[in-house]
TORVEXVEX-214040 format. One record per residue (C-alpha): residue in three letters; x, y, z; residue number from 1. Coordinates in Angstrom, 1 decimal. Layout:
<rs>
type:ALA	x:X	y:Y	z:Z	seq:NUM
...
</rs>
This chain:
<rs>
type:UNK	x:-34.8	y:-28.0	z:-17.2	seq:1
type:UNK	x:-34.7	y:-29.3	z:-13.6	seq:2
type:UNK	x:-34.5	y:-33.1	z:-13.7	seq:3
type:UNK	x:-33.7	y:-33.2	z:-17.4	seq:4
type:UNK	x:-32.6	y:-36.8	z:-18.2	seq:5
type:UNK	x:-30.5	y:-35.8	z:-21.1	seq:6
type:UNK	x:-32.3	y:-37.9	z:-23.6	seq:7
type:UNK	x:-34.6	y:-35.5	z:-25.6	seq:8
type:UNK	x:-33.9	y:-32.9	z:-28.2	seq:9
type:UNK	x:-32.6	y:-29.5	z:-27.3	seq:10
type:UNK	x:-35.1	y:-26.6	z:-27.0	seq:11
type:UNK	x:-35.7	y:-25.1	z:-30.4	seq:12
type:UNK	x:-34.0	y:-21.8	z:-31.2	seq:13
type:UNK	x:-33.4	y:-19.3	z:-32.6	seq:14
type:UNK	x:-30.5	y:-18.4	z:-30.3	seq:15
type:UNK	x:-28.5	y:-15.3	z:-30.1	seq:16
type:UNK	x:-25.8	y:-16.6	z:-27.8	seq:17
type:UNK	x:-24.7	y:-20.1	z:-27.0	seq:18
type:UNK	x:-22.7	y:-20.5	z:-23.8	seq:19
type:UNK	x:-20.7	y:-23.7	z:-23.3	seq:20
type:UNK	x:-20.1	y:-24.7	z:-19.7	seq:21
type:UNK	x:-22.2	y:-24.0	z:-16.7	seq:22
type:UNK	x:-19.5	y:-23.2	z:-14.2	seq:23
type:UNK	x:-19.1	y:-19.7	z:-12.5	seq:24
type:UNK	x:-17.9	y:-18.1	z:-15.8	seq:25
type:UNK	x:-20.7	y:-19.7	z:-17.9	seq:26
type:UNK	x:-23.5	y:-18.9	z:-15.5	seq:27
type:UNK	x:-22.4	y:-15.2	z:-15.3	seq:28
type:UNK	x:-22.0	y:-15.0	z:-19.1	seq:29
type:UNK	x:-25.4	y:-16.6	z:-19.7	seq:30
type:UNK	x:-27.2	y:-14.5	z:-17.1	seq:31
type:UNK	x:-25.7	y:-11.2	z:-18.2	seq:32
type:UNK	x:-26.4	y:-11.9	z:-21.9	seq:33
type:UNK	x:-30.0	y:-12.8	z:-21.1	seq:34
type:UNK	x:-30.4	y:-9.8	z:-18.8	seq:35
type:UNK	x:-29.6	y:-7.6	z:-21.8	seq:36
type:UNK	x:-32.3	y:-9.2	z:-23.9	seq:37
type:UNK	x:-30.4	y:-11.9	z:-25.8	seq:38
type:UNK	x:-31.8	y:-15.3	z:-26.4	seq:39
type:UNK	x:-29.3	y:-17.5	z:-24.6	seq:40
type:UNK	x:-28.8	y:-21.3	z:-24.5	seq:41
type:UNK	x:-26.5	y:-22.5	z:-21.7	seq:42
type:UNK	x:-25.1	y:-26.0	z:-22.3	seq:43
type:UNK	x:-23.6	y:-28.0	z:-19.4	seq:44
type:UNK	x:-22.4	y:-31.6	z:-19.9	seq:45
type:UNK	x:-22.8	y:-32.6	z:-16.3	seq:46
type:UNK	x:-26.1	y:-33.3	z:-14.6	seq:47
type:UNK	x:-25.9	y:-30.1	z:-12.6	seq:48
type:UNK	x:-24.2	y:-26.8	z:-13.3	seq:49
type:UNK	x:-21.2	y:-25.5	z:-11.3	seq:50
type:UNK	x:-20.0	y:-28.9	z:-10.1	seq:51
type:UNK	x:-16.5	y:-27.6	z:-9.3	seq:52
type:UNK	x:-17.8	y:-24.6	z:-7.5	seq:53
type:UNK	x:-19.9	y:-26.8	z:-5.2	seq:54
type:UNK	x:-16.8	y:-28.5	z:-3.8	seq:55
type:UNK	x:-14.5	y:-25.5	z:-3.9	seq:56
type:UNK	x:-12.8	y:-24.7	z:-0.6	seq:57
type:UNK	x:-13.8	y:-28.0	z:0.9	seq:58
type:UNK	x:-17.4	y:-27.2	z:0.2	seq:59
type:UNK	x:-17.2	y:-23.6	z:1.6	seq:60
type:UNK	x:-16.3	y:-21.7	z:-1.5	seq:61
type:UNK	x:-13.9	y:-18.7	z:-1.1	seq:62
type:UNK	x:-15.8	y:-16.9	z:-3.8	seq:63
type:UNK	x:-13.9	y:-13.6	z:-4.0	seq:64
type:UNK	x:-11.6	y:-11.2	z:-2.0	seq:65
type:UNK	x:-12.6	y:-7.7	z:-0.9	seq:66
type:UNK	x:-9.1	y:-6.3	z:-1.4	seq:67
type:UNK	x:-8.9	y:-3.4	z:-4.0	seq:68
type:UNK	x:-8.2	y:-3.8	z:-7.7	seq:69
type:UNK	x:-4.5	y:-3.3	z:-7.6	seq:70
type:UNK	x:-4.0	y:-5.9	z:-4.9	seq:71
type:UNK	x:-6.1	y:-8.4	z:-7.0	seq:72
type:UNK	x:-3.9	y:-7.7	z:-10.0	seq:73
type:UNK	x:-0.7	y:-8.5	z:-8.0	seq:74
type:UNK	x:-2.0	y:-12.0	z:-7.3	seq:75
type:UNK	x:-2.6	y:-12.9	z:-11.0	seq:76
type:UNK	x:-0.4	y:-14.5	z:-13.6	seq:77
type:UNK	x:0.8	y:-14.2	z:-16.3	seq:78
type:UNK	x:-0.7	y:-10.9	z:-17.5	seq:79
type:UNK	x:-2.8	y:-9.2	z:-14.9	seq:80
type:UNK	x:-3.4	y:-6.0	z:-16.9	seq:81
type:UNK	x:-5.5	y:-8.1	z:-19.3	seq:82
type:UNK	x:-8.2	y:-8.2	z:-16.7	seq:83
type:UNK	x:-8.7	y:-4.5	z:-16.1	seq:84
type:UNK	x:-11.7	y:-4.4	z:-18.5	seq:85
type:UNK	x:-13.3	y:-7.4	z:-16.9	seq:86
type:UNK	x:-12.8	y:-6.2	z:-13.4	seq:87
type:UNK	x:-14.1	y:-2.8	z:-14.4	seq:88
type:UNK	x:-17.3	y:-4.4	z:-15.7	seq:89
type:UNK	x:-17.9	y:-6.7	z:-12.7	seq:90
type:UNK	x:-15.9	y:-6.9	z:-9.5	seq:91
type:UNK	x:-16.0	y:-8.2	z:-6.0	seq:92
type:UNK	x:-18.7	y:-5.8	z:-4.7	seq:93
type:UNK	x:-20.9	y:-6.5	z:-7.7	seq:94
type:UNK	x:-20.7	y:-10.2	z:-6.9	seq:95
type:UNK	x:-21.6	y:-9.7	z:-3.3	seq:96
type:UNK	x:-24.5	y:-7.5	z:-4.2	seq:97
type:UNK	x:-25.8	y:-10.0	z:-6.8	seq:98
type:UNK	x:-25.6	y:-12.8	z:-4.3	seq:99
type:UNK	x:-27.3	y:-10.7	z:-1.6	seq:100
type:UNK	x:-30.2	y:-10.0	z:-4.1	seq:101
type:UNK	x:-30.5	y:-13.8	z:-4.5	seq:102
type:UNK	x:-30.7	y:-14.3	z:-0.8	seq:103
type:UNK	x:-27.1	y:-15.5	z:-0.2	seq:104
type:UNK	x:-25.3	y:-13.5	z:2.5	seq:105
type:UNK	x:-21.6	y:-13.5	z:2.8	seq:106
type:UNK	x:-19.0	y:-13.3	z:5.5	seq:107
type:UNK	x:-15.6	y:-11.6	z:5.1	seq:108
type:UNK	x:-12.8	y:-13.6	z:6.9	seq:109
type:UNK	x:-9.1	y:-13.2	z:7.5	seq:110
type:UNK	x:-7.2	y:-11.9	z:4.5	seq:111
type:UNK	x:-10.4	y:-10.2	z:3.2	seq:112
type:UNK	x:-11.5	y:-13.6	z:1.8	seq:113
type:UNK	x:-15.3	y:-13.9	z:1.2	seq:114
type:UNK	x:-17.4	y:-17.0	z:1.9	seq:115
type:UNK	x:-21.1	y:-17.6	z:2.0	seq:116
type:UNK	x:-22.3	y:-17.0	z:5.5	seq:117
type:UNK	x:-24.0	y:-20.4	z:5.5	seq:118
type:UNK	x:-20.6	y:-22.1	z:4.9	seq:119
type:UNK	x:-22.1	y:-23.9	z:1.9	seq:120
type:UNK	x:-20.7	y:-23.6	z:-1.6	seq:121
type:UNK	x:-23.8	y:-25.3	z:-2.8	seq:122
type:UNK	x:-25.9	y:-22.2	z:-1.9	seq:123
type:UNK	x:-23.8	y:-20.0	z:-4.2	seq:124
type:UNK	x:-24.0	y:-22.5	z:-7.1	seq:125
type:UNK	x:-27.8	y:-22.9	z:-6.8	seq:126
type:UNK	x:-28.3	y:-19.1	z:-6.5	seq:127
type:UNK	x:-26.2	y:-18.3	z:-9.6	seq:128
type:UNK	x:-28.0	y:-21.0	z:-11.6	seq:129
type:UNK	x:-31.4	y:-19.8	z:-10.5	seq:130
type:UNK	x:-30.4	y:-16.2	z:-11.3	seq:131
type:UNK	x:-29.2	y:-17.0	z:-14.8	seq:132
type:UNK	x:-32.4	y:-18.9	z:-15.6	seq:133
type:UNK	x:-34.5	y:-16.1	z:-14.2	seq:134
type:UNK	x:-32.8	y:-13.6	z:-16.5	seq:135
type:UNK	x:-34.0	y:-15.7	z:-19.3	seq:136
type:UNK	x:-31.2	y:-18.1	z:-20.1	seq:137
type:UNK	x:-32.3	y:-21.6	z:-21.0	seq:138
type:UNK	x:-30.0	y:-24.1	z:-19.1	seq:139
type:UNK	x:-29.7	y:-27.6	z:-20.5	seq:140
type:UNK	x:-27.7	y:-30.1	z:-18.5	seq:141
type:UNK	x:-26.3	y:-33.4	z:-19.9	seq:142
type:UNK	x:-25.6	y:-31.7	z:-23.1	seq:143
type:UNK	x:-22.0	y:-32.3	z:-24.2	seq:144
type:UNK	x:-20.5	y:-30.1	z:-26.9	seq:145
type:UNK	x:-18.3	y:-32.1	z:-29.2	seq:146
type:UNK	x:-17.1	y:-29.5	z:-31.7	seq:147
type:UNK	x:-17.4	y:-25.9	z:-32.7	seq:148
type:UNK	x:-18.7	y:-25.2	z:-36.2	seq:149
type:UNK	x:-16.7	y:-22.5	z:-37.9	seq:150
type:UNK	x:-17.0	y:-21.4	z:-41.5	seq:151
type:UNK	x:-14.4	y:-19.1	z:-43.1	seq:152
type:UNK	x:-13.2	y:-17.9	z:-39.7	seq:153
type:UNK	x:-16.7	y:-17.2	z:-38.4	seq:154
type:UNK	x:-18.5	y:-19.1	z:-35.6	seq:155
type:UNK	x:-21.7	y:-20.7	z:-36.9	seq:156
type:UNK	x:-22.7	y:-23.3	z:-34.3	seq:157
type:UNK	x:-22.1	y:-26.3	z:-32.1	seq:158
type:UNK	x:-22.2	y:-30.0	z:-32.4	seq:159
type:UNK	x:-24.0	y:-31.3	z:-29.3	seq:160
type:UNK	x:-24.7	y:-34.8	z:-27.9	seq:161
type:UNK	x:-27.3	y:-35.5	z:-25.2	seq:162
type:UNK	x:-25.4	y:-37.7	z:-22.8	seq:163
type:UNK	x:-28.5	y:-39.7	z:-21.7	seq:164
type:UNK	x:-29.4	y:-40.9	z:-25.2	seq:165
type:UNK	x:-26.6	y:-40.1	z:-27.6	seq:166
type:UNK	x:-28.9	y:-37.9	z:-29.6	seq:167
type:UNK	x:-26.8	y:-35.6	z:-31.8	seq:168
type:UNK	x:-27.9	y:-32.1	z:-32.8	seq:169
type:UNK	x:-26.5	y:-28.9	z:-34.2	seq:170
type:UNK	x:-27.1	y:-25.6	z:-32.4	seq:171
type:UNK	x:-26.9	y:-22.5	z:-34.5	seq:172
type:UNK	x:-26.1	y:-19.1	z:-33.1	seq:173
type:UNK	x:-24.1	y:-16.1	z:-34.2	seq:174
type:UNK	x:-22.3	y:-15.8	z:-30.9	seq:175
type:UNK	x:-20.7	y:-18.3	z:-28.5	seq:176
type:UNK	x:-19.0	y:-17.9	z:-25.1	seq:177
type:UNK	x:-16.6	y:-20.8	z:-24.4	seq:178
type:UNK	x:-16.5	y:-21.2	z:-20.6	seq:179
type:UNK	x:-15.5	y:-24.9	z:-20.3	seq:180
type:UNK	x:-13.0	y:-24.5	z:-17.5	seq:181
type:UNK	x:-9.5	y:-26.1	z:-17.5	seq:182
type:UNK	x:-8.2	y:-29.5	z:-16.5	seq:183
type:UNK	x:-8.3	y:-29.5	z:-12.7	seq:184
type:UNK	x:-10.7	y:-31.7	z:-10.8	seq:185
type:UNK	x:-11.7	y:-33.7	z:-14.0	seq:186
type:UNK	x:-14.4	y:-35.5	z:-12.1	seq:187
type:UNK	x:-16.4	y:-32.3	z:-12.0	seq:188
type:UNK	x:-16.4	y:-32.1	z:-15.8	seq:189
type:UNK	x:-13.2	y:-30.0	z:-16.3	seq:190
type:UNK	x:-11.5	y:-32.2	z:-18.9	seq:191
type:UNK	x:-10.0	y:-29.6	z:-21.2	seq:192
type:UNK	x:-12.7	y:-29.6	z:-23.8	seq:193
type:UNK	x:-12.5	y:-25.9	z:-24.4	seq:194
type:UNK	x:-8.7	y:-26.1	z:-24.9	seq:195
type:UNK	x:-9.2	y:-28.7	z:-27.6	seq:196
type:UNK	x:-11.9	y:-26.6	z:-29.3	seq:197
type:UNK	x:-9.7	y:-23.6	z:-29.2	seq:198
type:UNK	x:-6.7	y:-25.3	z:-30.7	seq:199
type:UNK	x:-8.8	y:-27.0	z:-33.4	seq:200
type:UNK	x:-10.0	y:-23.6	z:-34.5	seq:201
type:UNK	x:-6.5	y:-22.1	z:-34.8	seq:202
type:UNK	x:-6.0	y:-20.5	z:-31.4	seq:203
type:UNK	x:-2.6	y:-20.7	z:-29.7	seq:204
type:UNK	x:-2.3	y:-22.4	z:-26.3	seq:205
type:UNK	x:0.0	y:-21.9	z:-23.5	seq:206
type:UNK	x:0.7	y:-25.5	z:-22.4	seq:207
type:UNK	x:-1.5	y:-26.1	z:-19.3	seq:208
type:UNK	x:-0.1	y:-27.4	z:-16.1	seq:209
type:UNK	x:-1.5	y:-27.9	z:-12.5	seq:210
type:UNK	x:-1.3	y:-25.0	z:-10.1	seq:211
type:UNK	x:-2.3	y:-24.5	z:-6.5	seq:212
type:UNK	x:-1.3	y:-28.1	z:-6.0	seq:213
type:UNK	x:0.5	y:-30.1	z:-3.3	seq:214
type:UNK	x:4.2	y:-31.1	z:-3.6	seq:215
type:UNK	x:5.9	y:-34.5	z:-3.5	seq:216
type:UNK	x:9.1	y:-34.4	z:-1.5	seq:217
type:UNK	x:12.0	y:-36.6	z:-0.6	seq:218
type:UNK	x:11.8	y:-37.7	z:2.1	seq:219
type:UNK	x:8.0	y:-37.8	z:2.1	seq:220
type:UNK	x:7.6	y:-37.9	z:5.9	seq:221
type:UNK	x:4.8	y:-40.4	z:5.7	seq:222
type:UNK	x:5.1	y:-41.1	z:9.4	seq:223
type:UNK	x:3.9	y:-37.6	z:10.3	seq:224
type:UNK	x:1.2	y:-37.1	z:7.6	seq:225
type:UNK	x:-1.7	y:-35.1	z:8.8	seq:226
type:UNK	x:0.5	y:-32.7	z:10.8	seq:227
type:UNK	x:-0.6	y:-29.1	z:10.6	seq:228
type:UNK	x:2.2	y:-26.6	z:10.8	seq:229
type:UNK	x:1.1	y:-23.2	z:11.9	seq:230
type:UNK	x:3.2	y:-20.0	z:11.9	seq:231
type:UNK	x:6.0	y:-21.4	z:9.8	seq:232
type:UNK	x:7.8	y:-20.0	z:6.8	seq:233
type:UNK	x:8.5	y:-21.8	z:3.5	seq:234
type:UNK	x:11.4	y:-20.8	z:1.3	seq:235
type:UNK	x:11.8	y:-22.1	z:-2.2	seq:236
type:UNK	x:15.3	y:-22.8	z:-3.6	seq:237
type:UNK	x:15.7	y:-23.5	z:-7.3	seq:238
type:UNK	x:19.1	y:-24.7	z:-8.6	seq:239
type:UNK	x:20.6	y:-23.6	z:-5.3	seq:240
type:UNK	x:19.3	y:-20.1	z:-5.5	seq:241
type:UNK	x:16.8	y:-18.6	z:-3.0	seq:242
type:UNK	x:13.5	y:-17.6	z:-4.7	seq:243
type:UNK	x:10.8	y:-16.6	z:-2.4	seq:244
type:UNK	x:9.5	y:-17.0	z:1.2	seq:245
type:UNK	x:5.9	y:-17.4	z:2.4	seq:246
type:UNK	x:4.7	y:-17.2	z:6.0	seq:247
type:UNK	x:1.6	y:-19.0	z:7.3	seq:248
type:UNK	x:0.3	y:-22.5	z:7.4	seq:249
type:UNK	x:1.4	y:-25.8	z:5.8	seq:250
type:UNK	x:0.6	y:-29.4	z:6.3	seq:251
type:UNK	x:2.3	y:-32.7	z:5.8	seq:252
type:UNK	x:0.6	y:-35.1	z:3.4	seq:253
type:UNK	x:1.2	y:-38.7	z:2.7	seq:254
type:UNK	x:3.7	y:-37.8	z:-0.1	seq:255
type:UNK	x:5.0	y:-34.4	z:0.8	seq:256
type:UNK	x:3.7	y:-30.9	z:1.6	seq:257
type:UNK	x:0.4	y:-29.1	z:1.2	seq:258
type:UNK	x:-1.5	y:-26.2	z:2.8	seq:259
type:UNK	x:-1.8	y:-22.5	z:1.9	seq:260
type:UNK	x:1.8	y:-21.4	z:1.8	seq:261
type:UNK	x:2.8	y:-24.5	z:-0.3	seq:262
type:UNK	x:-0.1	y:-23.9	z:-2.7	seq:263
type:UNK	x:0.9	y:-20.3	z:-3.2	seq:264
type:UNK	x:4.4	y:-21.3	z:-4.2	seq:265
type:UNK	x:3.4	y:-24.3	z:-6.3	seq:266
type:UNK	x:3.1	y:-22.5	z:-9.7	seq:267
type:UNK	x:6.7	y:-21.5	z:-9.6	seq:268
type:UNK	x:7.8	y:-24.9	z:-8.5	seq:269
type:UNK	x:5.7	y:-26.9	z:-11.1	seq:270
type:UNK	x:7.3	y:-24.7	z:-13.9	seq:271
type:UNK	x:10.8	y:-25.3	z:-12.5	seq:272
type:UNK	x:10.3	y:-29.1	z:-12.3	seq:273
type:UNK	x:9.0	y:-29.2	z:-15.8	seq:274
type:UNK	x:12.1	y:-27.4	z:-16.9	seq:275
type:UNK	x:14.3	y:-30.1	z:-15.2	seq:276
type:UNK	x:15.5	y:-27.8	z:-12.5	seq:277
type:UNK	x:16.4	y:-28.8	z:-9.0	seq:278
type:UNK	x:13.9	y:-27.6	z:-6.4	seq:279
type:UNK	x:14.1	y:-27.6	z:-2.6	seq:280
type:UNK	x:11.6	y:-26.5	z:0.0	seq:281
type:UNK	x:13.0	y:-25.2	z:3.3	seq:282
type:UNK	x:10.7	y:-24.9	z:6.3	seq:283
type:UNK	x:11.6	y:-22.4	z:9.0	seq:284
type:UNK	x:9.8	y:-23.8	z:12.1	seq:285
type:UNK	x:10.7	y:-20.8	z:14.2	seq:286
type:UNK	x:10.3	y:-17.8	z:11.9	seq:287
type:UNK	x:9.6	y:-15.4	z:14.8	seq:288
type:UNK	x:13.0	y:-16.1	z:16.3	seq:289
type:UNK	x:16.2	y:-14.8	z:14.7	seq:290
type:UNK	x:19.2	y:-17.1	z:15.1	seq:291
type:UNK	x:20.6	y:-15.4	z:18.2	seq:292
type:UNK	x:17.2	y:-15.4	z:20.0	seq:293
type:UNK	x:16.7	y:-19.0	z:19.1	seq:294
type:UNK	x:20.1	y:-19.9	z:20.4	seq:295
type:UNK	x:19.3	y:-18.2	z:23.7	seq:296
type:UNK	x:16.0	y:-20.1	z:23.8	seq:297
type:UNK	x:17.9	y:-23.4	z:23.3	seq:298
type:UNK	x:20.3	y:-22.6	z:26.1	seq:299
type:UNK	x:17.4	y:-22.0	z:28.5	seq:300
type:UNK	x:15.7	y:-25.3	z:27.4	seq:301
type:UNK	x:19.0	y:-27.2	z:27.8	seq:302
type:UNK	x:19.1	y:-26.2	z:31.5	seq:303
type:UNK	x:15.4	y:-27.1	z:32.1	seq:304
type:UNK	x:15.1	y:-30.4	z:30.2	seq:305
type:UNK	x:16.5	y:-33.7	z:31.4	seq:306
type:UNK	x:16.6	y:-35.7	z:28.2	seq:307
type:UNK	x:17.0	y:-35.0	z:24.4	seq:308
type:UNK	x:13.4	y:-36.1	z:23.9	seq:309
type:UNK	x:12.2	y:-33.6	z:26.5	seq:310
type:UNK	x:14.3	y:-30.9	z:24.9	seq:311
type:UNK	x:12.8	y:-31.5	z:21.4	seq:312
type:UNK	x:9.3	y:-31.7	z:22.7	seq:313
type:UNK	x:9.8	y:-28.2	z:24.1	seq:314
type:UNK	x:10.7	y:-26.9	z:20.7	seq:315
type:UNK	x:8.6	y:-28.9	z:18.2	seq:316
type:UNK	x:5.2	y:-30.4	z:17.6	seq:317
type:UNK	x:5.2	y:-33.9	z:19.1	seq:318
type:UNK	x:5.0	y:-35.7	z:15.8	seq:319
type:UNK	x:8.2	y:-34.1	z:14.6	seq:320
type:UNK	x:10.2	y:-35.2	z:17.6	seq:321
type:UNK	x:11.1	y:-38.7	z:16.2	seq:322
type:UNK	x:12.0	y:-37.1	z:12.8	seq:323
type:UNK	x:14.4	y:-34.7	z:14.4	seq:324
type:UNK	x:15.9	y:-37.5	z:16.6	seq:325
type:UNK	x:16.5	y:-39.5	z:13.5	seq:326
type:UNK	x:18.0	y:-36.7	z:11.5	seq:327
type:UNK	x:20.3	y:-35.7	z:14.3	seq:328
type:UNK	x:21.2	y:-39.2	z:15.4	seq:329
type:UNK	x:20.0	y:-38.7	z:18.9	seq:330
type:UNK	x:18.7	y:-41.0	z:21.6	seq:331
type:UNK	x:15.5	y:-39.6	z:23.1	seq:332
type:UNK	x:16.6	y:-40.9	z:26.6	seq:333
type:UNK	x:20.1	y:-39.3	z:26.4	seq:334
type:UNK	x:20.8	y:-36.5	z:28.8	seq:335
type:UNK	x:20.1	y:-33.1	z:27.2	seq:336
type:UNK	x:22.9	y:-31.4	z:29.1	seq:337
type:UNK	x:25.4	y:-33.6	z:27.3	seq:338
type:UNK	x:24.4	y:-32.4	z:23.9	seq:339
type:UNK	x:27.6	y:-31.5	z:22.2	seq:340
type:UNK	x:28.2	y:-28.1	z:20.6	seq:341
type:UNK	x:28.2	y:-29.6	z:17.1	seq:342
type:UNK	x:24.8	y:-31.2	z:17.6	seq:343
type:UNK	x:23.4	y:-28.0	z:19.1	seq:344
type:UNK	x:24.4	y:-26.1	z:15.9	seq:345
type:UNK	x:22.8	y:-28.8	z:13.8	seq:346
type:UNK	x:19.6	y:-28.6	z:15.8	seq:347
type:UNK	x:19.5	y:-24.8	z:15.5	seq:348
type:UNK	x:20.1	y:-25.1	z:11.7	seq:349
type:UNK	x:17.4	y:-27.7	z:11.3	seq:350
type:UNK	x:14.9	y:-25.6	z:13.2	seq:351
type:UNK	x:15.5	y:-22.7	z:10.8	seq:352
type:UNK	x:16.1	y:-24.7	z:7.6	seq:353
type:UNK	x:14.3	y:-28.0	z:7.5	seq:354
type:UNK	x:15.2	y:-28.9	z:4.0	seq:355
type:UNK	x:13.2	y:-31.2	z:1.7	seq:356
type:UNK	x:13.9	y:-32.0	z:-2.0	seq:357
type:UNK	x:10.8	y:-31.5	z:-4.2	seq:358
type:UNK	x:10.6	y:-34.4	z:-6.6	seq:359
type:UNK	x:7.1	y:-33.9	z:-8.0	seq:360
type:UNK	x:3.6	y:-32.5	z:-7.5	seq:361
type:UNK	x:0.0	y:-33.5	z:-7.5	seq:362
type:UNK	x:-1.9	y:-34.2	z:-10.7	seq:363
type:UNK	x:-5.0	y:-32.7	z:-12.2	seq:364
type:UNK	x:-7.2	y:-34.5	z:-9.7	seq:365
type:UNK	x:-5.6	y:-32.5	z:-6.9	seq:366
type:UNK	x:-4.9	y:-29.2	z:-8.6	seq:367
type:UNK	x:-7.2	y:-26.3	z:-7.6	seq:368
type:UNK	x:-6.7	y:-24.5	z:-10.8	seq:369
type:UNK	x:-5.2	y:-24.8	z:-14.3	seq:370
type:UNK	x:-2.3	y:-22.6	z:-15.3	seq:371
type:UNK	x:-1.9	y:-22.0	z:-19.0	seq:372
type:UNK	x:-4.7	y:-22.1	z:-21.6	seq:373
type:UNK	x:-5.9	y:-20.0	z:-24.5	seq:374
type:UNK	x:-3.2	y:-17.5	z:-25.3	seq:375
type:UNK	x:-4.2	y:-13.9	z:-24.4	seq:376
type:UNK	x:-2.6	y:-12.8	z:-27.6	seq:377
type:UNK	x:-5.6	y:-14.3	z:-29.4	seq:378
type:UNK	x:-8.2	y:-12.6	z:-27.2	seq:379
type:UNK	x:-9.4	y:-9.0	z:-27.1	seq:380
type:UNK	x:-9.4	y:-7.9	z:-23.5	seq:381
type:UNK	x:-12.2	y:-5.3	z:-24.1	seq:382
type:UNK	x:-14.7	y:-8.0	z:-25.1	seq:383
type:UNK	x:-13.0	y:-11.3	z:-24.6	seq:384
type:UNK	x:-13.7	y:-12.0	z:-28.2	seq:385
type:UNK	x:-11.4	y:-14.2	z:-30.3	seq:386
type:UNK	x:-9.0	y:-12.5	z:-32.6	seq:387
type:UNK	x:-9.1	y:-15.6	z:-34.9	seq:388
type:UNK	x:-12.8	y:-16.7	z:-35.0	seq:389
type:UNK	x:-15.4	y:-14.0	z:-35.3	seq:390
type:UNK	x:-18.4	y:-14.5	z:-33.0	seq:391
type:UNK	x:-16.4	y:-16.5	z:-30.4	seq:392
type:UNK	x:-15.7	y:-15.3	z:-26.9	seq:393
type:UNK	x:-13.7	y:-16.9	z:-24.0	seq:394
type:UNK	x:-14.3	y:-16.8	z:-20.2	seq:395
type:UNK	x:-12.9	y:-18.3	z:-17.1	seq:396
type:UNK	x:-10.3	y:-21.0	z:-16.6	seq:397
type:UNK	x:-10.0	y:-21.8	z:-20.3	seq:398
type:UNK	x:-7.9	y:-18.6	z:-20.6	seq:399
type:UNK	x:-4.2	y:-18.4	z:-19.8	seq:400
type:UNK	x:-4.9	y:-16.6	z:-16.5	seq:401
type:UNK	x:-4.6	y:-17.9	z:-12.9	seq:402
type:UNK	x:-4.0	y:-16.6	z:-9.5	seq:403
type:UNK	x:-3.0	y:-17.3	z:-5.9	seq:404
type:UNK	x:-5.4	y:-18.7	z:-3.3	seq:405
type:UNK	x:-7.7	y:-16.2	z:-1.6	seq:406
type:UNK	x:-10.8	y:-16.0	z:-3.9	seq:407
type:UNK	x:-8.9	y:-14.4	z:-6.8	seq:408
type:UNK	x:-9.4	y:-17.3	z:-9.3	seq:409
type:UNK	x:-13.2	y:-17.4	z:-8.8	seq:410
type:UNK	x:-13.3	y:-13.6	z:-9.3	seq:411
type:UNK	x:-11.5	y:-14.0	z:-12.6	seq:412
type:UNK	x:-14.2	y:-16.5	z:-13.7	seq:413
type:UNK	x:-17.1	y:-14.3	z:-12.6	seq:414
type:UNK	x:-15.7	y:-11.1	z:-14.1	seq:415
type:UNK	x:-14.6	y:-12.6	z:-17.4	seq:416
type:UNK	x:-18.0	y:-14.4	z:-17.7	seq:417
type:UNK	x:-19.9	y:-11.2	z:-17.1	seq:418
type:UNK	x:-17.9	y:-9.3	z:-19.7	seq:419
type:UNK	x:-18.0	y:-12.0	z:-22.3	seq:420
type:UNK	x:-21.7	y:-12.4	z:-22.0	seq:421
type:UNK	x:-22.3	y:-8.7	z:-22.1	seq:422
type:UNK	x:-20.1	y:-8.3	z:-25.2	seq:423
type:UNK	x:-21.7	y:-11.2	z:-27.0	seq:424
type:UNK	x:-25.2	y:-9.9	z:-26.4	seq:425
type:UNK	x:-24.4	y:-6.3	z:-27.4	seq:426
type:UNK	x:-22.8	y:-7.5	z:-30.6	seq:427
type:UNK	x:-26.1	y:-9.0	z:-31.6	seq:428
type:UNK	x:-28.5	y:-6.5	z:-30.1	seq:429
type:UNK	x:-26.6	y:-3.4	z:-30.9	seq:430
type:UNK	x:-24.5	y:-4.3	z:-34.0	seq:431
type:UNK	x:-23.6	y:-0.7	z:-34.8	seq:432
type:UNK	x:-21.9	y:0.0	z:-31.5	seq:433
</rs>
């Protein structure tokens, strides 16, 4: 189907399994089902499969993490135990081996994060699409599913539109894997289609919200946007109560904060903001120094520096110096030795607790993943089959599962896709099992 203009009729069946969505979960589902001998039709509404995967990690794609199962589960919300079956069927080493067989070598980096050795997410997407097709799946791009056809609680088919011509067709199949993604990065095709299909067929949804997303703060610190903060700690405060602390890297954006430690805390923060709670983010700019050690450091710098500007430059990234001068009401040219005790205490406090009010967060166009989705109560974890519509399976981001950064979210997609495709195929090929 390479170069398919999306104008002609779909390939004729019959089909055993229809897979909706050609992202990581859909490709694995289609490839695994076809590998087992099922006749598989993979429908993707965009012009190429795996559009979101191609831009993941700024185009590098942190595809998985080599940490053991229990450590993966600790990074997943809201119900990590749900994934034991999927991870048991297909896990990080299986993915690495599959990619190696397709000619894509990987590199394990800090934190056991796995990237393609080429540094190109595109290579992973192309390899997985080629693998699925070689197993026998028929991939059709520019084919938008508009509705699921369900009769008396049993999946019967799909209503499909070819986007190049508007041609409408019905696809009939006894099994379907819904792998349409969530709502994040809608420009890649993730526009919540599967959530709407699930709800229309009686499935419960956990209200979706953006996760792994940047924060909007007051003040926004626009004057220092682009500043990378390394080896800092972020503490989240909700309604005046300390919640959690992350150590690592953050960055200042045009409207607030971003970067790894911010993204990892964003799920908790987005939920709190939605509930109308007061949220603050406190940056410790000197986490390696306890208060007495930092005070001793300040005393030494006061003896060595002539002006307040010189003093702050010895303690801070240059871009933060004007911010601290303004917060403390200091003149950069004032003699550092005359810094009064009260101002010294305020400076020490600010270095350890640079407090910002969190007033919002980025939208779907910025969020890396979708939290919420099809309720796990309506899905059998052994097969990822719907408990409400016979013949329907779910995989990937459409499910109410998400994780921290580090490759865990893509592994959820790969593993659930593999298990859903396998279960769908076996139900057709081995109905007595």
